[in-house]
N, C-alpha and C positions, 0 to 999 in steps of 0.2 A: 341110380345105373343107366348107361345109356339106352337110349330107345323105347326108356320109362315112360309111360302116359300121365302126363299131371293131372290130376282133382280126378278122379274116374267118373265121379257122382254125380259133376258138370259135363263129362264127356257122353254118357248112359241118357241127360236131361236135352243135349243138343242130339244127339241121335235118334229118342224119341220125338223131338222135335221136325227135326227134317221127317219125318215118314211122315208124320198127323198133315202134315201143310203138305208137304208132294200129295199124296192123297188129295188133302181138300182142291189144289189147285186142278190137278187131272178129274178130278168129276166137275168143279163149278166151269174152269176156265174153257171147255166145251160147246159151254151154251151162251156163251158174250162173242166168243172169235175164232174161226175155222183150225180144225186142228194142223190142217196143209199151213196156215200163218204160224199158230204154236209154234209148231217144230223147229222152225226157221228161229224164233225167240228161242227156244232153248239152248240150240246151238250156238245160238250167240252170246248167250247166255254164261256156257261154257265157254266159248273162248276169251271172254271178258275176265272170269274166273282165271285162267290163264295167267294174265297179265296180276292180274291181283295179285296172285301169291306171289311173283316173282319182285313188283314192283310193289306193293305196298305193304308187304311182310317183308322181303329180302333187301329192299331199297335198290334193284338193279332196274332203271330205267330203260326197256328194248322197245327202239324202232321200228323192232325186224318181227314181231306178233305174227303179224302175216305172211312172214315166211316161212313158221312153221305151220302155220294154218293152211299154208299152197303145198309144203309138201307132203304133210298128211294127205291132203286133196288128192294131190298128183300120185302117189306110192299106191296110193285107194286104186285108183283107175287102172293105172298100169298093170296091177297085181290081178285087179280081178279080170282084166282083159284075157291075160295070159296063164289064169288058176282055175276060169269059169267056176267062180263060188266066190264065196266074201268073209268065210274064217281069219286065213291066213292073210289076206289083203287086209283086211282091220287091225293085224296083230300087228304090220310092216308100217302102215302109218300112224303108229303108236311109234314104232323104234324107229324109223328113220329120223322123225325130225327129232327124239329126242339124242339117238349119236350124232346127229351134225351137230346142234346144241352144246353139247358136252365138248366135242373138238373143237367148237368155235369159244364155249367160257372155257377152257384150257386155254385156250391160247389167248383170249382178253386178260382172265383174272390172273393166269400166274404170270402176264409179261405186265402184273401191277400196272393196268390201264385205267384213267382217272374217268370219274362219268359221262363227261364229254367224251371222249373218246370211244367210250365205250355204246352211247347212243351213236356216235357218226359210224362207226364201223356196222353196228347192227343194222341203222339203216343203208348204207350201201351194198350190205350182204342182199338185202331184200329187194335193190335196187339192180342188181345183178342178174339176179333170179328171175325177175321180172324182164329183162331186157332178151335173157337169155332163151326162152319160155316164149317170146314172141316171136323170136327168129328160127324156130325149130319147124317149120310149115314144110319143109322140105322133106322128098321120101326118104331120104336118110337118115331123119331123124325118128330112129324106132329101135323101143326096148323090146324083143321077143316078138310080138301079135301086134302090140301097143304103139301107134302112131302116135306122134309128140301133136301134130296138126296144128301146130304154132299159134295165129290170134285168135283161131277158131276155136281151138283147145280137141278135148275128146270126149266125146260122145259114145254114146250105147255101151257101156261097161254091165258088168253084170251088179246087177244092185241088192240090198240084205239079202239073206236069206237064213232058212235053220241051220244053224250046223250041222254037216254032212249032208244034207238033201238043197242042193243046188236050186231046184227046182220050185222048193216053196220059200217063195216073195217073201218079205217082209215091207207091208205097206201101208199109205193110207193111217188108220185111227190105231195099228196095229204097231206102225213104225212109230208114229206120236208116243204111244207107249213107252218103248223101247228105250227113245232119247229121253222122255223123262224119267226114268231110272235110272240109266245110264248120267243123267246129271248129277240125278242125287248120291250115286254110288263116290262121283264124281268129288262132291261136295265134302259126305263122308269122309272121304280118306284126304281129303287136304285138313278139315277137323281135326282130324289124328293127325297127320302129321303136324301142325300147327302145335296140338298140346306135348308132343314128345320132347324130347329134349332136343334135338334136332331143331325142330321147328321154335324150341324157345333162345336157340343159340343162332338160327339166322334172324329174328328179330332184334334181340342184341347186338348184331352185323350192323344191322340197320341201323341202329342211335351210334354205338359207337365201332366203329370195325378195331382199331387200334386198340382199344382194349381190350378186345374179345383176344386178339393176339398174342396182346402180352401173359393170358389168363391160358394158354395155350393150346387154344382151339386152331387147327388147322382152316382158317377163314376162307383160301381160295379154291381148296376140294368141296367147301360146303357151298359155295357159293355158284362153284360151277355143277354140284346135285342140282342144286336146287333150280338151276337153270335151265340142264335138263328136263325137271320134271314139266316145270313152265309148257316147255316145248313140245312133250309127250301131252299132255293135257288138249293143247292147242291142235296137234296132230289130229287127234280124236275126234276133236272137233270140223276137223276139214274133212274127215273122211265122212262122220255124218252130212255133214253138208253136201260131199259131191250124190251121198244116195239122194237127199233129197232133191236137187236139183238135175239128177239122171246126166249131168254135165259137168267138166273140170274147164276153166279157159284161165290165161294169163292175168286176168283183171286181181286174182284171189289173193296175188301179191304186188298192190296196187299201193303206193303211197295214200292215196284216201284211205285204203282199209286198215292203215296201221295205223293213220292220224285218228281214226272213228274208235277205233281198240281204246288208246290211250283218253280219248271222250268220254269212252263209256268210263271206264275206272276213276276220272277227276267228279263227273257228275254221280255218280253210285257214291261212290264214298271210297279213297284208297285207306290201306289198312283194316276193311273190312273184307269177311268172305261174302257176304252176302250184297252189297254194296256194285261190284261190279257185274254182276247178275243182273241186278236192278235197272242200272243204267246200261245194259246192253240190250234188255229187252224194252227195256221205255225208250228210248232215244229209235232203236229200232224198229217199234210198231208207228213211230210218231213221222220215222220216214217214208213207213209204207204207207199210212196216211196223206201225208205230202203227197205221195207220189201222183196222187188221185188226182189231180189236181195241178193246172203251170203256171199260176198265178205267182207263185213265191218259188224261188228256188231252193231245193232241199238245203244244198250245200250253204247258203244264208243262212238258214236257221239254225242246223246245227251249231255254225261259229258264234251265233248272237247266242243261246245256249249255253257254249262253252262261256265265254265274256260274263253273262250274268252269272253264272255259279261262282264263278273266280270270284267277284267280287262280292258276291250277296252270302253264299253258298261257301266257301275255300272247302271249309271239308267232305264235301258232297251230301248226298240226301240221306243214308243210312248216320253217319255221326249225329249230322243235324236233330236229327227224329229222337235219335236215342237220347242226346243230350237232352233234350226238351222234354220227354218222357220222365226220367230220371230227376230233373229239376220238378216236375208235378207232384212224383212220389213221394219226393224230401220236403215238401212242402206239405204234403199230406200228412205225412207219419210227426211235423214238428207242430201239425193242427192240431193231434190227437195225443200228445203228448199229457200227461198229470200234472195239473198245478200244483206248484210248491205251496205249502204253507204260507209265506210271506205272499207271493203273487194275490193267494185268495186273499188275504185281510186288505192287500193295498187296492185289490176292484170292488169289496164291500166297502173301504173311506169313501173312495169315489162316488160310488152310488147312491152312498147316503149322506 
């Protein structure tokens, strides 16, 4: 049945594990790292998951995930200035990137473009947005009450508040908890999506698009929907980032940001839900630590890490650890198997 979730027992285990792990991390990690830093690591983890969904499970390599991240941030900032509260701006931050991605995806997928051209188009869209936002410093670039500000960006907008109470701001530790819960919810939604028939067909399209098309599935529509969902998640991450930094700038659309998201997914592990999150959080925290010194360039270290992973761990951290764990469990089970009588007799003869 369309939309039916496969293996509900496995889904329940995943949900329980998500709740437990989220609770433990929210409790333990603030003892090691400040909640301010943890908040941005969570946001980057959500951004990594957005690309991991469409690339790792849908086979759509998007060089423009930063475009949807930036659209979410700018949509939130502009709407927050005009509405004076955060509820509707948060919704728009999710919808605007999703609509843009749906239109762009329909153009690309129904145009039957190959993977190379998909990458080129998403990259060009990111460059266009970056150049446009950078050139909006003049007073004529105004949307309602919000001035786009060019390379200076948009500061001074309403940050996250309790719905219906614009004066009740959510910041500090409370904002950290909100971001952690939102990441857990997005993770659960991605899990449910991938365990549904839609998710299984998406993986099938990644493996063999022609075969899925011959089986009667509308491949182009499903890829467009998946592309829009990934953009919506990136837009939510962008809105959360805008609230965290309290300013949005054109650097959100930069090529460096797009490249980093791809590296997060490769290092963490494509085709996994947890890999892009861990890759994003780990590399972002490493960049934060390296930013406190001036001996080594951050970009050089990031590039070196990518080369090492491509050479020695091409599948990423999570698949490598999972494979090692499963092999150890397999050896343990084989060693605990009861001996056959022939094996016992042979051993007695050998010993005696």
